[in-house]
C-alpha positions as CSV (number, residue, x, y, z in Angstrom):
1,M,-130.5,108.5,-106.2
2,I,-132.4,108.0,-109.1
3,S,-133.2,105.1,-110.9
4,E,-132.7,104.6,-114.8
5,D,-135.9,102.6,-113.6
6,E,-137.5,106.2,-112.8
7,V,-135.9,107.7,-115.9
8,A,-136.8,105.5,-117.5
9,R,-141.4,105.7,-116.9
10,V,-140.7,110.1,-117.1
11,A,-139.6,108.9,-119.9
12,H,-142.0,106.9,-121.4
13,L,-144.7,108.9,-119.7
14,A,-142.4,112.4,-122.1
15,R,-143.2,109.8,-125.1
16,L,-139.2,110.3,-125.5
17,S,-137.6,107.7,-126.8
18,L,-134.1,106.7,-124.2
19,S,-131.0,104.6,-124.9
20,A,-129.9,102.9,-122.1
21,E,-126.6,104.9,-122.3
22,E,-129.0,108.4,-122.7
23,T,-130.9,106.6,-119.3
24,K,-127.8,105.6,-117.4
25,K,-126.5,109.2,-117.7
26,L,-129.6,111.1,-117.1
27,A,-130.2,109.6,-113.3
28,A,-126.7,109.7,-113.0
29,Q,-127.2,114.0,-113.7
30,L,-130.6,114.4,-112.0
31,S,-129.3,113.0,-109.0
32,S,-126.0,115.0,-109.0
33,V,-129.1,117.3,-108.9
34,L,-130.7,116.9,-106.6
35,G,-128.0,116.6,-104.5
36,A,-127.1,119.9,-104.8
37,F,-130.3,120.4,-103.5
38,E,-130.5,118.8,-100.0
39,H,-126.7,120.4,-99.6
40,V,-128.8,123.9,-100.0
41,S,-132.1,122.6,-97.6
42,K,-129.1,121.8,-94.7
43,V,-128.7,126.3,-94.6
44,K,-130.0,127.6,-91.6
45,T,-132.7,130.2,-92.5
46,D,-134.0,130.6,-89.8
47,G,-135.1,134.6,-88.4
48,V,-134.7,135.2,-92.4
49,E,-137.2,136.7,-94.1
50,P,-138.5,135.5,-97.8
51,L,-137.2,137.9,-100.3
52,V,-139.5,139.2,-103.3
53,T,-136.3,140.7,-105.4
54,P,-132.1,141.1,-103.7
55,T,-132.9,144.8,-103.7
56,D,-135.3,147.0,-102.0
57,I,-137.6,148.3,-105.3
58,K,-140.4,150.2,-105.2
59,P,-143.0,149.6,-107.5
60,F,-144.0,152.4,-110.0
61,W,-148.0,152.0,-110.9
62,R,-148.5,154.6,-114.2
63,E,-152.4,155.8,-114.7
64,D,-153.5,153.2,-117.6
65,K,-155.3,155.6,-120.5
66,A,-155.7,154.8,-123.6
67,E,-154.9,157.5,-126.6
68,N,-157.6,157.4,-129.8
69,W,-155.0,157.4,-132.3
70,E,-156.8,159.7,-135.4
71,S,-154.9,158.0,-138.5
72,A,-152.2,154.7,-138.4
73,E,-150.1,157.6,-139.5
74,T,-150.5,159.1,-136.6
75,A,-149.5,155.7,-134.5
76,M,-146.1,156.0,-136.5
77,K,-144.7,158.3,-135.3
78,N,-144.4,156.9,-131.5
79,A,-142.8,153.9,-133.8
80,P,-138.8,154.2,-133.8
81,E,-138.9,152.5,-137.1
82,A,-141.2,152.0,-139.3
83,V,-141.9,150.0,-142.8
84,G,-145.1,151.2,-144.3
85,N,-148.0,151.3,-141.6
86,L,-146.4,148.4,-139.7
87,F,-143.8,148.6,-136.4
88,K,-140.6,147.3,-137.7
89,V,-138.5,145.4,-134.8
90,P,-135.5,142.7,-134.6
91,P,-136.0,139.4,-135.3
92,V,-137.2,136.7,-133.0
93,V,-136.1,134.0,-134.5
94,G,-132.5,134.7,-135.6
């Protein structure tokens, strides 16, 4: 379905350097993925309404109110953990 030439062309456009082996492997993998999508697209969905979520979630909207904190200490009272005048949060990158 997807040729090695197509993979090589897209890799070139994306400024990727792929070996012949990688190009062949990616062509096979992408063809497999597209085959799975073709299989799923054959499922009859006539009369099935599209879903935003799989459950009936009711949106909860609250008024967005600005609060005036007199000092950093007042703001830090709301922090579960703090270091000085900074909120302590878990590391984002290991």
